[in-house]
C-alpha positions in Angstrom: 30.6 30.2 -7.9 26.8 30.0 -8.2 25.4 27.3 -10.3 21.7 27.6 -11.2 19.7 24.4 -12.0 16.4 25.0 -13.8 13.3 23.2 -12.6 13.0 20.0 -14.6 11.5 16.5 -14.5 13.7 13.6 -13.6 15.4 11.6 -16.4 15.5 8.4 -14.4 12.9 5.8 -13.4 12.1 4.5 -9.9 11.2 0.9 -9.3 9.3 -0.6 -6.3 12.4 -1.9 -4.7 13.8 1.6 -4.2 14.4 3.5 -0.9 13.4 7.1 -0.3 15.4 9.5 2.0 13.8 12.8 2.9 15.1 15.9 4.5 12.6 17.4 7.0 12.7 21.2 7.3 11.9 22.9 4.1 10.7 19.7 2.5 8.1 18.2 4.8 7.4 21.3 6.9 7.9 25.0 6.7 11.4 26.1 7.6 11.8 28.7 10.3 14.2 31.3 9.1 17.3 31.5 11.4 15.6 29.4 14.1 14.7 25.9 15.0 11.2 24.3 15.4 11.1 23.8 19.2 7.6 22.4 19.7 4.6 21.0 17.8 2.8 24.4 17.7 5.6 25.7 15.4 5.5 22.7 13.1 3.5 23.4 9.9 3.3 20.9 7.0 4.0 22.3 3.6 1.0 22.3 1.2 0.3 18.9 -0.3 3.0 17.0 1.7 0.6 14.7 3.5 -1.0 13.6 0.2 2.5 13.2 -1.4 3.7 11.0 1.5 0.7 8.8 0.9 1.7 8.4 -2.7 5.3 7.6 -1.8 4.1 4.8 0.5 2.8 3.0 -2.6 6.1 3.2 -4.5 9.0 2.9 -2.1 10.0 -0.2 -0.1 11.4 2.0 2.7 11.0 5.7 3.6 13.3 7.5 5.9 13.7 11.1 7.2 17.3 12.2 7.7 17.5 15.6 9.3 20.2 17.8 10.9 19.0 19.1 14.2 21.9 21.1 15.7 19.4 23.0 17.9 19.9 20.1 20.4 23.6 20.8 20.8 22.9 24.5 21.0 20.4 23.9 23.8 17.4 25.3 21.9 15.5 22.0 22.2 16.0 18.6 23.8 16.0 15.1 22.5 12.7 14.6 24.3 11.1 17.7 22.7 12.3 16.6 19.2 10.8 13.1 19.9 7.5 14.7 20.8 7.4 16.8 17.6 8.2 13.7 15.5 5.5 11.6 17.3 2.9 14.2 16.4 4.2 14.4 12.9 4.0 10.6 12.5 0.4 10.6 13.7 -0.6 13.0 11.0 1.3 11.2 8.3 -0.2 7.8 9.2 -3.7 9.3 9.4 -3.3 10.5 5.9 -2.1 7.2 4.5 1.6 7.9 4.6 4.4 5.9 6.1 7.9 6.7 7.5 9.9 3.7 8.5 12.5 5.6 10.6 13.6 9.1 11.5 17.3 9.7 11.8 18.7 13.0 13.1 22.0 14.5 13.9 22.0 16.7 17.1 25.4 18.2 16.5 26.7 21.5 15.0 28.9 21.5 11.9 32.0 22.8 13.7 33.4 19.3 14.5 32.2 17.8 11.2 30.4 14.9 12.9 29.8 11.8 10.7 26.0 12.0 11.3 25.7 15.5 9.9 24.8 15.9 6.3 26.5 16.0 3.9 28.4 13.3 5.8 26.9 9.8 5.3 26.3 8.7 8.9 22.5 8.7 8.9 22.4 6.7 5.7 25.0 4.3 7.0 22.9 3.8 10.2 19.8 3.2 8.1 21.7 0.6 6.1 22.8 -1.1 9.3 19.2 -1.1 10.6 17.7 -2.2 7.2 20.4 -4.2 5.3 18.2 -4.5 2.2 18.9 -0.9 1.3 20.8 -0.4 -1.9 22.1 3.1 -2.2 22.1 3.2 -6.0 18.5 2.2 -5.8 17.7 5.1 -3.5 16.4 8.7 -3.9 17.3 11.6 -1.7 15.0 14.6 -1.7 16.1 17.8 0.0 16.1 21.6 -0.3 19.8 22.4 0.4 23.1 21.6 -1.2 24.1 19.5 1.8 21.1 17.2 1.2 22.1 16.8 -2.4 25.8 16.1 -1.6 24.7 13.6 1.0 22.7 11.7 -1.6 25.2 12.0 -4.5 28.2 10.9 -2.3 26.3 7.7 -1.6 25.4 7.0 -5.2 21.7 7.9 -4.8 19.6 9.8 -7.3 18.8 13.3 -6.0 16.0 15.8 -6.3 16.3 19.4 -5.1 13.0 20.9 -4.0 12.0 24.5 -3.2 11.7 27.6 -5.1 15.1 29.3 -4.2 16.4 30.3 -7.6 19.6 31.7 -6.1 20.8 28.6 -4.2 24.5 28.3 -4.0 26.1 24.9 -4.3 29.1 25.0 -1.9 29.9 21.3 -1.6 31.6 19.1 -4.2 29.2 16.8 -5.9 26.1 18.8 -4.8 24.4 19.3 -8.2 21.1 17.5 -8.2 19.8 15.1 -10.9 16.8 17.4 -11.2 14.9 20.2 -9.5 11.2 20.2 -8.7 9.1 22.7 -6.8 7.7 20.4 -4.1 7.0 16.9 -2.9 3.7 17.2 -4.7 5.6 17.5 -8.0 7.6 14.4 -7.1 4.3 12.5 -6.4 3.0 13.6 -9.8 6.1 12.3 -11.5 5.8 9.0 -9.7 2.2 8.6 -10.7 3.1 9.4 -14.3 5.4 6.3 -14.4 2.6 3.8 -13.9 
């Protein structure tokens, strides 16, 4: 069954003690269809993302990236190559006034259903262990897939689906987002409208 969610603004408010969880591919950077980003030359920020991340730094106590990176288990890239990509990404984010407190990634494929792979909660649970002040019902998950939304909803977070895929199929239980916006720029616009 295909459920279509119209683009709409959130009907919830975010306070300064909230935590932000972000997916990476398709949210922060351009997704490579049927492939993995294997080096920095292939990494392209989506329009407006760097400015939006600067805005988020003013509103959230903690900001995390949580990303499935099964290309590591598949042998497409290594942990070291992923680390190098993320180091370059962080340099750009910091230069533009943004902040990411930690990047969590799952290097495994879905076939064994590892705890760390979204929609499973492992990356959020690790973040909570590292940053005990996190409260999941005062957290926001932003992603472009139903596994991102299920990940957030299963932990009691508010969720925003981004991207302009009108035909997205929600395969997981509890994967309907609280709202849908086109991009992180729209989320930043929403946050600025609250204050």
